[in-house]
C-alpha positions in Angstrom: 21.6 -1.2 15.4 18.7 1.3 15.5 21.2 4.1 16.0 22.9 3.0 12.7 19.6 3.1 10.9 19.0 6.7 12.1 22.5 7.6 11.0 21.8 6.1 7.6 18.6 8.2 7.4 20.5 11.3 8.2 23.2 10.5 5.6 20.6 9.9 2.9 18.8 13.1 3.8 22.1 15.1 3.6 22.8 13.5 0.2 19.3 14.5 -0.9 19.9 18.1 0.1 23.2 18.2 -1.7 21.5 16.9 -4.9 18.8 19.6 -4.6 21.5 22.2 -4.4 23.0 21.2 -7.8 20.3 23.1 -9.7 19.0 22.6 -13.3 22.3 21.3 -14.8 22.0 17.6 -15.2 18.5 17.6 -13.7 17.5 14.3 -15.2 20.4 12.4 -13.5 19.6 14.3 -10.2 16.0 13.2 -10.3 17.1 9.6 -10.9 19.6 9.7 -7.9 16.9 11.4 -5.8 14.5 8.6 -6.6 17.1 6.0 -5.6 17.7 7.8 -2.3 14.0 8.1 -1.6 13.5 4.3 -2.1 16.1 3.6 0.5 14.8 6.4 2.8 11.3 5.0 2.7 12.6 1.5 3.5 14.6 2.9 6.4 11.7 5.0 7.7 9.6 1.9 7.9 12.3 0.0 9.7 12.6 2.7 12.4 8.8 2.9 12.9 7.9 5.9 10.8 5.2 3.9 9.1 3.0 6.8 7.9 5.9 8.6 6.3 7.2 5.4 4.7 3.8 4.6 3.3 3.3 8.0 1.8 6.8 7.7 0.3 6.1 4.3 -1.1 2.9 5.5 -2.7 4.6 8.4 -4.3 7.5 6.2 -5.6 5.1 3.6 -6.9 3.7 6.2 -9.3 7.0 7.6 -10.3 7.9 7.6 -14.0 11.5 7.0 -13.1 10.6 3.8 -11.2 8.2 2.7 -13.9 10.8 3.1 -16.6 13.4 0.9 -14.8 13.0 -2.8 -13.9 15.8 -2.7 -11.3 14.2 0.3 -9.4 10.8 -1.5 -9.6 12.4 -4.5 -8.0 14.1 -2.5 -5.3 10.9 -0.7 -4.5 8.9 -3.9 -4.5 11.4 -5.5 -2.1 11.2 -2.5 0.3 7.4 -2.4 0.1 7.2 -6.2 0.7 9.4 -5.8 3.8 7.0 -3.2 5.0 4.0 -5.4 4.3 2.6 -2.9 1.8 3.1 -4.7 -1.5 -0.5 -5.7 -2.2 -2.0 -2.3 -1.5 0.6 0.0 -3.0 1.9 -2.0 -5.9 -1.3 -1.7 -7.9 0.2 1.4 -9.7 3.5 -0.3 -10.0 4.0 -2.2 -13.3 5.0 -5.7 -12.4 7.4 -6.6 -15.3 
């Protein structure tokens, strides 16, 4: 199972690189997709034991305007942070709608 988690991480990282290569055209939608990828990457990084990396990603995502503007993304991030045991500390900056 852990091998599959690492494979998922590699796949999300590849998707992130492909999005970065798209350039300025459609930048707003690229940023939204990048945020979605980063939420899932942070969750996976925690699952595989990369706790410091996951925590820094969670902290950055909690302050993201893209997350703040969307209740679904807030919920997905809160779920991932809760699984990581980080909800009370990092969710202070996250609007709890």
